[in-house]
All heavy atoms as TSV, in Angstrom:
chain	resi	resn	atom	element	x	y	z
A	1	MET	N	N	6.815	-29.840	-3.761
A	1	MET	CA	C	7.630	-28.722	-4.200
A	1	MET	C	C	7.091	-27.436	-3.557
A	1	MET	O	O	5.911	-27.140	-3.657
A	1	MET	CB	C	7.593	-28.608	-5.721
A	1	MET	CG	C	8.294	-27.385	-6.234
A	1	MET	SD	S	8.180	-27.214	-8.006
A	1	MET	CE	C	9.847	-27.556	-8.426
A	2	LYS	N	N	7.975	-26.711	-2.887
A	2	LYS	CA	C	7.581	-25.472	-2.237
A	2	LYS	C	C	7.556	-24.334	-3.251
A	2	LYS	O	O	8.343	-24.297	-4.185
A	2	LYS	CB	C	8.560	-25.124	-1.124
A	2	LYS	CG	C	8.469	-25.985	0.087
A	2	LYS	CD	C	9.370	-25.433	1.168
A	2	LYS	CE	C	9.186	-26.183	2.453
A	2	LYS	NZ	N	10.005	-25.604	3.521
A	3	SER	N	N	6.647	-23.411	-3.007
A	3	SER	CA	C	6.596	-22.224	-3.859
A	3	SER	C	C	7.731	-21.283	-3.460
A	3	SER	O	O	8.360	-21.431	-2.411
A	3	SER	CB	C	5.248	-21.522	-3.695
A	3	SER	OG	O	5.141	-20.963	-2.401
A	4	LEU	N	N	7.989	-20.305	-4.296
A	4	LEU	CA	C	9.023	-19.313	-4.012
A	4	LEU	C	C	8.707	-18.579	-2.721
A	4	LEU	O	O	9.580	-18.301	-1.901
A	4	LEU	CB	C	9.148	-18.322	-5.173
A	4	LEU	CG	C	10.132	-17.185	-4.986
A	4	LEU	CD1	C	11.544	-17.723	-4.801
A	4	LEU	CD2	C	10.088	-16.241	-6.170
A	5	TYR	N	N	7.435	-18.280	-2.509
A	5	TYR	CA	C	7.002	-17.590	-1.290
A	5	TYR	C	C	7.346	-18.414	-0.051
A	5	TYR	O	O	7.828	-17.886	0.943
A	5	TYR	CB	C	5.505	-17.308	-1.374
A	5	TYR	CG	C	4.953	-16.556	-0.195
A	5	TYR	CD1	C	5.264	-15.220	0.018
A	5	TYR	CD2	C	4.116	-17.175	0.717
A	5	TYR	CE1	C	4.761	-14.525	1.100
A	5	TYR	CE2	C	3.603	-16.491	1.799
A	5	TYR	CZ	C	3.931	-15.167	1.984
A	5	TYR	OH	O	3.429	-14.479	3.056
A	6	GLU	N	N	7.122	-19.715	-0.118
A	6	GLU	CA	C	7.436	-20.580	1.014
A	6	GLU	C	C	8.938	-20.716	1.214
A	6	GLU	O	O	9.416	-20.772	2.339
A	6	GLU	CB	C	6.813	-21.959	0.825
A	6	GLU	CG	C	5.300	-21.960	0.936
A	6	GLU	CD	C	4.701	-23.289	0.557
A	6	GLU	OE1	O	5.159	-23.907	-0.421
A	6	GLU	OE2	O	3.757	-23.695	1.251
A	7	ARG	N	N	9.695	-20.751	0.132
A	7	ARG	CA	C	11.153	-20.835	0.247
A	7	ARG	C	C	11.737	-19.573	0.866
A	7	ARG	O	O	12.807	-19.604	1.458
A	7	ARG	CB	C	11.796	-21.085	-1.116
A	7	ARG	CG	C	11.633	-22.533	-1.577
A	7	ARG	CD	C	12.376	-22.782	-2.841
A	7	ARG	NE	N	11.451	-22.448	-3.936
A	7	ARG	CZ	C	11.808	-22.126	-5.162
A	7	ARG	NH1	N	13.062	-22.075	-5.492
A	7	ARG	NH2	N	10.914	-21.857	-6.068
A	8	MET	N	N	11.044	-18.467	0.746
A	8	MET	CA	C	11.500	-17.212	1.344
A	8	MET	C	C	10.894	-17.034	2.737
A	8	MET	O	O	10.787	-15.924	3.230
A	8	MET	CB	C	11.133	-16.041	0.439
A	8	MET	CG	C	11.846	-16.073	-0.887
A	8	MET	SD	S	11.352	-14.755	-1.985
A	8	MET	CE	C	11.898	-13.324	-1.106
A	9	SER	N	N	10.481	-18.127	3.357
A	9	SER	CA	C	9.902	-18.212	4.701
A	9	SER	C	C	8.580	-17.468	4.834
A	9	SER	O	O	8.271	-16.910	5.875
A	9	SER	CB	C	10.896	-17.741	5.774
A	9	SER	OG	O	11.120	-16.347	5.682
A	10	GLY	N	N	7.789	-17.464	3.786
A	10	GLY	CA	C	6.442	-16.910	3.842
A	10	GLY	C	C	5.488	-17.927	4.439
A	10	GLY	O	O	5.697	-19.132	4.357
A	11	THR	N	N	4.441	-17.436	5.061
A	11	THR	CA	C	3.453	-18.328	5.666
A	11	THR	C	C	2.074	-18.020	5.109
A	11	THR	O	O	1.841	-16.954	4.533
A	11	THR	CB	C	3.434	-18.164	7.193
A	11	THR	OG1	O	3.127	-16.803	7.499
A	11	THR	CG2	C	4.764	-18.542	7.815
A	12	TYR	N	N	1.172	-18.968	5.300
A	12	TYR	CA	C	-0.197	-18.848	4.818
A	12	TYR	C	C	-1.164	-18.995	5.979
A	12	TYR	O	O	-0.859	-19.608	6.991
A	12	TYR	CB	C	-0.514	-19.944	3.790
A	12	TYR	CG	C	0.239	-19.817	2.499
A	12	TYR	CD1	C	1.442	-20.478	2.302
A	12	TYR	CD2	C	-0.260	-19.057	1.460
A	12	TYR	CE1	C	2.133	-20.376	1.102
A	12	TYR	CE2	C	0.423	-18.940	0.255
A	12	TYR	CZ	C	1.616	-19.604	0.094
A	12	TYR	OH	O	2.285	-19.493	-1.086
A	13	ARG	N	N	-2.370	-18.450	5.809
A	13	ARG	CA	C	-3.461	-18.685	6.748
A	13	ARG	C	C	-4.648	-19.195	5.938
A	13	ARG	O	O	-4.779	-18.895	4.765
A	13	ARG	CB	C	-3.820	-17.416	7.519
A	13	ARG	CG	C	-4.465	-16.345	6.673
A	13	ARG	CD	C	-4.799	-15.102	7.502
A	13	ARG	NE	N	-5.454	-14.113	6.702
A	13	ARG	CZ	C	-4.871	-13.251	5.881
A	13	ARG	NH1	N	-3.559	-13.265	5.771
A	13	ARG	NH2	N	-5.556	-12.394	5.176
A	14	GLN	N	N	-5.498	-19.960	6.567
A	14	GLN	CA	C	-6.636	-20.525	5.870
A	14	GLN	C	C	-7.865	-19.667	6.082
A	14	GLN	O	O	-8.232	-19.339	7.210
A	14	GLN	CB	C	-6.911	-21.951	6.344
A	14	GLN	CG	C	-7.939	-22.645	5.494
A	14	GLN	CD	C	-8.004	-24.131	5.774
A	14	GLN	OE1	O	-7.330	-24.628	6.671
A	14	GLN	NE2	N	-8.808	-24.836	5.014
A	15	GLU	N	N	-8.484	-19.266	4.981
A	15	GLU	CA	C	-9.729	-18.489	4.997
A	15	GLU	C	C	-10.771	-19.325	4.269
A	15	GLU	O	O	-10.807	-19.346	3.045
A	15	GLU	CB	C	-9.540	-17.155	4.266
A	15	GLU	CG	C	-8.474	-16.263	4.847
A	15	GLU	CD	C	-9.044	-15.189	5.740
A	15	GLU	OE1	O	-10.250	-14.923	5.645
A	15	GLU	OE2	O	-8.273	-14.632	6.523
A	16	GLY	N	N	-11.590	-20.031	5.014
A	16	GLY	CA	C	-12.561	-20.926	4.388
A	16	GLY	C	C	-11.842	-22.078	3.712
A	16	GLY	O	O	-11.113	-22.825	4.334
A	17	ASP	N	N	-12.034	-22.207	2.393
A	17	ASP	CA	C	-11.380	-23.278	1.638
A	17	ASP	C	C	-10.075	-22.839	1.002
A	17	ASP	O	O	-9.434	-23.615	0.307
A	17	ASP	CB	C	-12.317	-23.765	0.527
A	17	ASP	CG	C	-13.534	-24.476	1.085
A	17	ASP	OD1	O	-13.457	-24.961	2.226
A	17	ASP	OD2	O	-14.563	-24.544	0.376
A	18	TYR	N	N	-9.668	-21.597	1.208
A	18	TYR	CA	C	-8.501	-21.044	0.519
A	18	TYR	C	C	-7.366	-20.758	1.479
A	18	TYR	O	O	-7.583	-20.420	2.642
A	18	TYR	CB	C	-8.875	-19.743	-0.198
A	18	TYR	CG	C	-9.970	-19.925	-1.214
A	18	TYR	CD1	C	-11.281	-19.607	-0.904
A	18	TYR	CD2	C	-9.690	-20.427	-2.469
A	18	TYR	CE1	C	-12.287	-19.773	-1.826
A	18	TYR	CE2	C	-10.697	-20.607	-3.407
A	18	TYR	CZ	C	-11.995	-20.281	-3.076
A	18	TYR	OH	O	-12.994	-20.459	-4.002
A	19	PHE	N	N	-6.140	-20.867	0.997
A	19	PHE	CA	C	-4.958	-20.466	1.738
A	19	PHE	C	C	-4.504	-19.122	1.196
A	19	PHE	O	O	-4.257	-18.969	0.000
A	19	PHE	CB	C	-3.840	-21.497	1.599
A	19	PHE	CG	C	-4.103	-22.737	2.399
A	19	PHE	CD1	C	-4.682	-23.847	1.812
A	19	PHE	CD2	C	-3.782	-22.776	3.745
A	19	PHE	CE1	C	-4.943	-24.984	2.544
A	19	PHE	CE2	C	-4.034	-23.907	4.492
A	19	PHE	CZ	C	-4.614	-25.015	3.900
A	20	VAL	N	N	-4.402	-18.139	2.102
A	20	VAL	CA	C	-4.068	-16.771	1.736
A	20	VAL	C	C	-2.712	-16.437	2.359
A	20	VAL	O	O	-2.481	-16.718	3.535
A	20	VAL	CB	C	-5.142	-15.793	2.264
A	20	VAL	CG1	C	-4.826	-14.365	1.885
A	20	VAL	CG2	C	-6.511	-16.197	1.742
A	21	PRO	N	N	-1.791	-15.824	1.579
A	21	PRO	CA	C	-0.497	-15.470	2.171
A	21	PRO	C	C	-0.653	-14.421	3.271
A	21	PRO	O	O	-1.494	-13.537	3.194
A	21	PRO	CB	C	0.301	-14.887	1.013
A	21	PRO	CG	C	-0.502	-15.076	-0.201
A	21	PRO	CD	C	-1.867	-15.487	0.183
A	22	ASN	N	N	0.155	-14.549	4.306
A	22	ASN	CA	C	0.183	-13.562	5.383
A	22	ASN	C	C	1.081	-12.413	4.940
A	22	ASN	O	O	2.298	-12.476	5.067
A	22	ASN	CB	C	0.728	-14.176	6.677
A	22	ASN	CG	C	-0.206	-15.197	7.252
A	22	ASN	OD1	O	-1.410	-15.047	7.185
A	22	ASN	ND2	N	0.349	-16.255	7.810
A	23	LEU	N	N	0.472	-11.373	4.415
A	23	LEU	CA	C	1.219	-10.216	3.943
A	23	LEU	C	C	0.921	-9.028	4.838
A	23	LEU	O	O	-0.219	-8.815	5.248
A	23	LEU	CB	C	0.817	-9.873	2.502
A	23	LEU	CG	C	1.034	-10.962	1.464
A	23	LEU	CD1	C	0.493	-10.513	0.129
A	23	LEU	CD2	C	2.491	-11.308	1.360
A	24	ALA	N	N	1.933	-8.246	5.118
A	24	ALA	CA	C	1.758	-7.041	5.922
A	24	ALA	C	C	2.757	-6.001	5.441
A	24	ALA	O	O	3.915	-6.312	5.175
A	24	ALA	CB	C	1.974	-7.331	7.389
A	25	LEU	N	N	2.294	-4.774	5.352
A	25	LEU	CA	C	3.173	-3.682	4.985
A	25	LEU	C	C	3.859	-3.146	6.226
A	25	LEU	O	O	3.268	-3.114	7.303
A	25	LEU	CB	C	2.368	-2.555	4.324
A	25	LEU	CG	C	1.746	-2.888	2.978
A	25	LEU	CD1	C	0.857	-1.738	2.516
A	25	LEU	CD2	C	2.812	-3.164	1.953
A	26	PRO	N	N	5.088	-2.699	6.083
A	26	PRO	CA	C	5.744	-2.106	7.248
A	26	PRO	C	C	5.045	-0.813	7.650
A	26	PRO	O	O	4.523	-0.087	6.804
A	26	PRO	CB	C	7.163	-1.840	6.774
A	26	PRO	CG	C	7.112	-1.869	5.296
A	26	PRO	CD	C	5.943	-2.720	4.912
A	27	ASP	N	N	5.014	-0.554	8.936
A	27	ASP	CA	C	4.343	0.637	9.446
A	27	ASP	C	C	5.292	1.831	9.373
A	27	ASP	O	O	5.959	2.175	10.339
A	27	ASP	CB	C	3.881	0.408	10.881
A	27	ASP	CG	C	3.060	1.564	11.407
A	27	ASP	OD1	O	2.449	2.278	10.588
A	27	ASP	OD2	O	3.032	1.750	12.626
A	28	THR	N	N	5.377	2.428	8.203
A	28	THR	CA	C	6.223	3.602	8.024
A	28	THR	C	C	5.339	4.748	7.585
A	28	THR	O	O	4.802	4.763	6.484
A	28	THR	CB	C	7.315	3.361	6.972
A	28	THR	OG1	O	6.698	2.975	5.760
A	28	THR	CG2	C	8.279	2.271	7.415
A	29	SER	N	N	5.153	5.707	8.459
A	29	SER	CA	C	4.314	6.843	8.119
A	29	SER	C	C	5.122	7.949	7.451
A	29	SER	O	O	4.553	8.833	6.822
A	29	SER	CB	C	3.617	7.377	9.368
A	29	SER	OG	O	4.582	7.767	10.313
A	30	ALA	N	N	6.437	7.921	7.573
A	30	ALA	CA	C	7.277	8.947	6.956
A	30	ALA	C	C	7.752	8.445	5.597
A	30	ALA	O	O	8.447	7.444	5.493
A	30	ALA	CB	C	8.464	9.252	7.851
A	31	TYR	N	N	7.346	9.137	4.560
A	31	TYR	CA	C	7.801	8.806	3.223
A	31	TYR	C	C	7.969	10.099	2.445
A	31	TYR	O	O	7.450	11.135	2.816
A	31	TYR	CB	C	6.829	7.857	2.518
A	31	TYR	CG	C	5.435	8.410	2.385
A	31	TYR	CD1	C	5.069	9.163	1.271
A	31	TYR	CD2	C	4.481	8.198	3.365
A	31	TYR	CE1	C	3.799	9.685	1.149
A	31	TYR	CE2	C	3.217	8.717	3.244
A	31	TYR	CZ	C	2.881	9.451	2.137
A	31	TYR	OH	O	1.623	9.972	2.020
A	32	ARG	N	N	8.696	10.034	1.362
A	32	ARG	CA	C	8.962	11.225	0.577
A	32	ARG	C	C	8.258	11.104	-0.771
A	32	ARG	O	O	8.296	10.055	-1.406
A	32	ARG	CB	C	10.457	11.372	0.361
A	32	ARG	CG	C	11.203	11.610	1.668
A	32	ARG	CD	C	12.672	11.711	1.468
A	32	ARG	NE	N	12.968	12.767	0.516
A	32	ARG	CZ	C	14.170	13.103	0.127
A	32	ARG	NH1	N	15.206	12.462	0.604
A	32	ARG	NH2	N	14.346	14.065	-0.751
A	33	LEU	N	N	7.621	12.179	-1.170
A	33	LEU	CA	C	6.986	12.220	-2.482
A	33	LEU	C	C	7.992	12.710	-3.498
A	33	LEU	O	O	8.760	13.632	-3.229
A	33	LEU	CB	C	5.788	13.183	-2.479
A	33	LEU	CG	C	4.551	12.751	-1.708
A	33	LEU	CD1	C	3.511	13.843	-1.762
A	33	LEU	CD2	C	3.995	11.464	-2.266
A	34	GLY	N	N	7.970	12.113	-4.656
A	34	GLY	CA	C	8.819	12.565	-5.739
A	34	GLY	C	C	8.177	13.739	-6.468
A	34	GLY	O	O	7.152	14.288	-6.052
A	35	LYS	N	N	8.771	14.118	-7.569
A	35	LYS	CA	C	8.292	15.258	-8.353
A	35	LYS	C	C	6.847	15.071	-8.787
A	35	LYS	O	O	6.009	15.956	-8.609
A	35	LYS	CB	C	9.183	15.433	-9.579
A	35	LYS	CG	C	8.707	16.489	-10.537
A	35	LYS	CD	C	9.560	16.531	-11.791
A	35	LYS	CE	C	9.015	17.525	-12.784
A	35	LYS	NZ	N	9.809	17.548	-14.013
A	36	TYR	N	N	6.537	13.907	-9.345
A	36	TYR	CA	C	5.190	13.687	-9.874
A	36	TYR	C	C	4.164	13.492	-8.765
A	36	TYR	O	O	2.992	13.840	-8.931
A	36	TYR	CB	C	5.195	12.520	-10.852
A	36	TYR	CG	C	6.034	12.854	-12.053
A	36	TYR	CD1	C	7.308	12.319	-12.210
A	36	TYR	CD2	C	5.584	13.753	-13.007
A	36	TYR	CE1	C	8.093	12.657	-13.296
A	36	TYR	CE2	C	6.367	14.107	-14.093
A	36	TYR	CZ	C	7.617	13.550	-14.234
A	36	TYR	OH	O	8.390	13.903	-15.303
A	37	GLY	N	N	4.583	12.977	-7.621
A	37	GLY	CA	C	3.687	12.888	-6.476
A	37	GLY	C	C	3.305	14.263	-5.962
A	37	GLY	O	O	2.157	14.520	-5.603
A	38	ARG	N	N	4.296	15.173	-5.914
A	38	ARG	CA	C	4.005	16.538	-5.488
A	38	ARG	C	C	3.115	17.254	-6.494
A	38	ARG	O	O	2.210	18.012	-6.115
A	38	ARG	CB	C	5.306	17.316	-5.286
A	38	ARG	CG	C	6.100	16.856	-4.079
A	38	ARG	CD	C	7.257	17.780	-3.775
A	38	ARG	NE	N	8.149	17.996	-4.898
A	38	ARG	CZ	C	9.226	17.270	-5.179
A	38	ARG	NH1	N	9.545	16.252	-4.391
A	38	ARG	NH2	N	9.988	17.548	-6.212
A	39	MET	N	N	3.347	17.011	-7.783
A	39	MET	CA	C	2.509	17.628	-8.816
A	39	MET	C	C	1.076	17.128	-8.691
A	39	MET	O	O	0.128	17.914	-8.801
A	39	MET	CB	C	3.061	17.321	-10.212
A	39	MET	CG	C	4.344	18.044	-10.519
A	39	MET	SD	S	5.142	17.492	-12.043
A	39	MET	CE	C	3.922	17.837	-13.262
A	40	ARG	N	N	0.897	15.836	-8.467
A	40	ARG	CA	C	-0.441	15.257	-8.306
A	40	ARG	C	C	-1.134	15.835	-7.081
A	40	ARG	O	O	-2.315	16.176	-7.121
A	40	ARG	CB	C	-0.329	13.741	-8.207
A	40	ARG	CG	C	-1.616	13.032	-7.916
A	40	ARG	CD	C	-2.523	13.023	-9.086
A	40	ARG	NE	N	-3.694	12.203	-8.804
A	40	ARG	CZ	C	-4.782	12.224	-9.504
A	40	ARG	NH1	N	-4.857	12.982	-10.580
A	40	ARG	NH2	N	-5.798	11.479	-9.187
A	41	ARG	N	N	-0.403	15.954	-5.976
A	41	ARG	CA	C	-0.980	16.510	-4.756
A	41	ARG	C	C	-1.432	17.956	-4.970
A	41	ARG	O	O	-2.514	18.342	-4.534
A	41	ARG	CB	C	0.032	16.426	-3.620
A	41	ARG	CG	C	-0.543	16.867	-2.290
A	41	ARG	CD	C	0.423	16.701	-1.165
A	41	ARG	NE	N	1.641	17.437	-1.437
A	41	ARG	CZ	C	2.733	17.368	-0.701
A	41	ARG	NH1	N	2.777	16.575	0.340
A	41	ARG	NH2	N	3.797	18.067	-1.006
A	42	ARG	N	N	-0.625	18.754	-5.666
A	42	ARG	CA	C	-0.995	20.141	-5.928
A	42	ARG	C	C	-2.225	20.215	-6.829
A	42	ARG	O	O	-3.134	21.021	-6.607
A	42	ARG	CB	C	0.168	20.898	-6.558
A	42	ARG	CG	C	-0.123	22.388	-6.712
A	42	ARG	CD	C	1.059	23.158	-7.249
A	42	ARG	NE	N	1.404	22.644	-8.567
A	42	ARG	CZ	C	2.647	22.474	-9.001
A	42	ARG	NH1	N	3.670	22.766	-8.227
A	42	ARG	NH2	N	2.878	22.008	-10.208
A	43	TYR	N	N	-2.290	19.350	-7.858
A	43	TYR	CA	C	-3.458	19.301	-8.742
A	43	TYR	C	C	-4.719	18.974	-7.946
A	43	TYR	O	O	-5.748	19.624	-8.110
A	43	TYR	CB	C	-3.255	18.270	-9.849
A	43	TYR	CG	C	-4.518	17.973	-10.607
A	43	TYR	CD1	C	-4.970	18.829	-11.597
A	43	TYR	CD2	C	-5.287	16.845	-10.314
A	43	TYR	CE1	C	-6.151	18.576	-12.283
A	43	TYR	CE2	C	-6.459	16.584	-10.978
A	43	TYR	CZ	C	-6.886	17.453	-11.972
A	43	TYR	OH	O	-8.054	17.203	-12.633
A	44	LEU	N	N	-4.637	17.966	-7.085
A	44	LEU	CA	C	-5.803	17.593	-6.292
A	44	LEU	C	C	-6.228	18.725	-5.366
A	44	LEU	O	O	-7.420	18.985	-5.200
A	44	LEU	CB	C	-5.512	16.336	-5.474
A	44	LEU	CG	C	-5.339	15.046	-6.255
A	44	LEU	CD1	C	-4.946	13.919	-5.325
A	44	LEU	CD2	C	-6.574	14.702	-7.046
A	45	LYS	N	N	-5.267	19.402	-4.784
A	45	LYS	CA	C	-5.585	20.502	-3.869
A	45	LYS	C	C	-6.301	21.636	-4.591
A	45	LYS	O	O	-7.252	22.215	-4.074
A	45	LYS	CB	C	-4.302	21.016	-3.215
A	45	LYS	CG	C	-4.536	22.036	-2.133
A	45	LYS	CD	C	-3.235	22.388	-1.441
A	45	LYS	CE	C	-3.468	23.341	-0.301
A	45	LYS	NZ	N	-2.217	23.656	0.391
A	46	GLU	N	N	-5.871	21.951	-5.812
A	46	GLU	CA	C	-6.434	23.074	-6.549
A	46	GLU	C	C	-7.726	22.724	-7.293
A	46	GLU	O	O	-8.621	23.559	-7.403
A	46	GLU	CB	C	-5.413	23.608	-7.547
A	46	GLU	CG	C	-4.196	24.219	-6.889
A	46	GLU	CD	C	-3.107	24.584	-7.888
A	46	GLU	OE1	O	-3.312	24.398	-9.106
A	46	GLU	OE2	O	-2.044	25.039	-7.434
A	47	HIS	N	N	-7.825	21.499	-7.832
A	47	HIS	CA	C	-8.930	21.156	-8.723
A	47	HIS	C	C	-9.896	20.108	-8.179
A	47	HIS	O	O	-11.017	19.997	-8.670
A	47	HIS	CB	C	-8.390	20.685	-10.073
A	47	HIS	CG	C	-7.548	21.707	-10.756
A	47	HIS	ND1	N	-8.078	22.814	-11.383
A	47	HIS	CD2	C	-6.214	21.816	-10.886
A	47	HIS	CE1	C	-7.116	23.541	-11.901
A	47	HIS	NE2	N	-5.948	22.962	-11.595
A	48	ARG	N	N	-9.466	19.303	-7.229
A	48	ARG	CA	C	-10.310	18.236	-6.677
A	48	ARG	C	C	-10.212	18.234	-5.153
A	48	ARG	O	O	-9.686	17.296	-4.551
A	48	ARG	CB	C	-9.861	16.878	-7.216
A	48	ARG	CG	C	-9.770	16.733	-8.721
A	48	ARG	CD	C	-11.126	16.647	-9.391
A	48	ARG	NE	N	-11.927	15.549	-8.926
A	48	ARG	CZ	C	-11.947	14.332	-9.454
A	48	ARG	NH1	N	-11.220	14.068	-10.499
A	48	ARG	NH2	N	-12.723	13.400	-8.946
A	49	PRO	N	N	-10.697	19.303	-4.494
A	49	PRO	CA	C	-10.497	19.415	-3.047
A	49	PRO	C	C	-11.127	18.287	-2.238
A	49	PRO	O	O	-10.590	17.906	-1.196
A	49	PRO	CB	C	-11.121	20.767	-2.701
A	49	PRO	CG	C	-11.986	21.118	-3.852
A	49	PRO	CD	C	-11.434	20.427	-5.049
A	50	ALA	N	N	-12.237	17.735	-2.689
A	50	ALA	CA	C	-12.862	16.633	-1.935
A	50	ALA	C	C	-11.948	15.406	-1.938
A	50	ALA	O	O	-11.778	14.737	-0.905
A	50	ALA	CB	C	-14.210	16.282	-2.527
A	51	LEU	N	N	-11.349	15.108	-3.065
A	51	LEU	CA	C	-10.431	13.972	-3.143
A	51	LEU	C	C	-9.139	14.264	-2.370
A	51	LEU	O	O	-8.598	13.390	-1.698
A	51	LEU	CB	C	-10.110	13.670	-4.612
A	51	LEU	CG	C	-9.363	12.382	-4.921
A	51	LEU	CD1	C	-10.110	11.190	-4.372
A	51	LEU	CD2	C	-9.190	12.235	-6.417
A	52	TYR	N	N	-8.681	15.502	-2.417
A	52	TYR	CA	C	-7.484	15.906	-1.678
A	52	TYR	C	C	-7.685	15.719	-0.177
A	52	TYR	O	O	-6.799	15.259	0.529
A	52	TYR	CB	C	-7.138	17.364	-1.987
A	52	TYR	CG	C	-5.997	17.923	-1.192
A	52	TYR	CD1	C	-4.678	17.603	-1.514
A	52	TYR	CD2	C	-6.210	18.739	-0.100
A	52	TYR	CE1	C	-3.618	18.101	-0.783
A	52	TYR	CE2	C	-5.164	19.251	0.642
A	52	TYR	CZ	C	-3.875	18.930	0.296
A	52	TYR	OH	O	-2.826	19.421	1.028
A	53	ASN	N	N	-8.879	16.055	0.315
A	53	ASN	CA	C	-9.154	15.942	1.746
A	53	ASN	C	C	-9.227	14.506	2.236
A	53	ASN	O	O	-9.144	14.262	3.435
A	53	ASN	CB	C	-10.440	16.680	2.108
A	53	ASN	CG	C	-10.258	18.179	2.017
A	53	ASN	OD1	O	-9.171	18.681	2.234
A	53	ASN	ND2	N	-11.311	18.881	1.669
A	54	THR	N	N	-9.402	13.552	1.327
A	54	THR	CA	C	-9.460	12.147	1.739
A	54	THR	C	C	-8.081	11.498	1.753
A	54	THR	O	O	-7.966	10.347	2.163
A	54	THR	CB	C	-10.380	11.330	0.825
A	54	THR	OG1	O	-9.862	11.362	-0.502
A	54	THR	CG2	C	-11.795	11.883	0.844
A	55	LEU	N	N	-7.040	12.211	1.337
A	55	LEU	CA	C	-5.687	11.642	1.357
A	55	LEU	C	C	-5.259	11.387	2.796
A	55	LEU	O	O	-5.562	12.176	3.692
A	55	LEU	CB	C	-4.701	12.605	0.695
A	55	LEU	CG	C	-4.817	12.777	-0.814
A	55	LEU	CD1	C	-3.834	13.836	-1.292
A	55	LEU	CD2	C	-4.594	11.482	-1.527
A	56	PRO	N	N	-4.536	10.302	3.048
A	56	PRO	CA	C	-4.158	9.984	4.422
A	56	PRO	C	C	-3.198	11.005	5.041
A	56	PRO	O	O	-3.304	11.300	6.211
A	56	PRO	CB	C	-3.485	8.616	4.318
A	56	PRO	CG	C	-3.242	8.384	2.896
A	56	PRO	CD	C	-4.121	9.287	2.106
A	57	CYS	N	N	-2.263	11.538	4.273
A	57	CYS	CA	C	-1.285	12.496	4.810
A	57	CYS	C	C	-1.246	13.698	3.892
A	57	CYS	O	O	-0.365	13.840	3.065
A	57	CYS	CB	C	0.084	11.869	4.915
A	57	CYS	SG	S	0.144	10.512	6.052
A	58	SER	N	N	-2.203	14.583	4.027
A	58	SER	CA	C	-2.261	15.755	3.136
A	58	SER	C	C	-1.341	16.841	3.594
A	58	SER	O	O	-1.205	17.194	4.685
A	58	SER	CB	C	-3.675	16.308	3.081
A	58	SER	OG	O	-4.527	15.335	2.566
């Protein structure tokens, strides 16, 4: 019996004794922040500058 992942044409790779699904995120660097994302970004900029500077797209 195939798993749902396999029925959706997913593949696995073997890492030692385990089979791990081959997962990859699409390479999309352009995304939009919603209201709460913008609020969080502003909070980090004002109150946690070290954490703000580590964001990938500040």
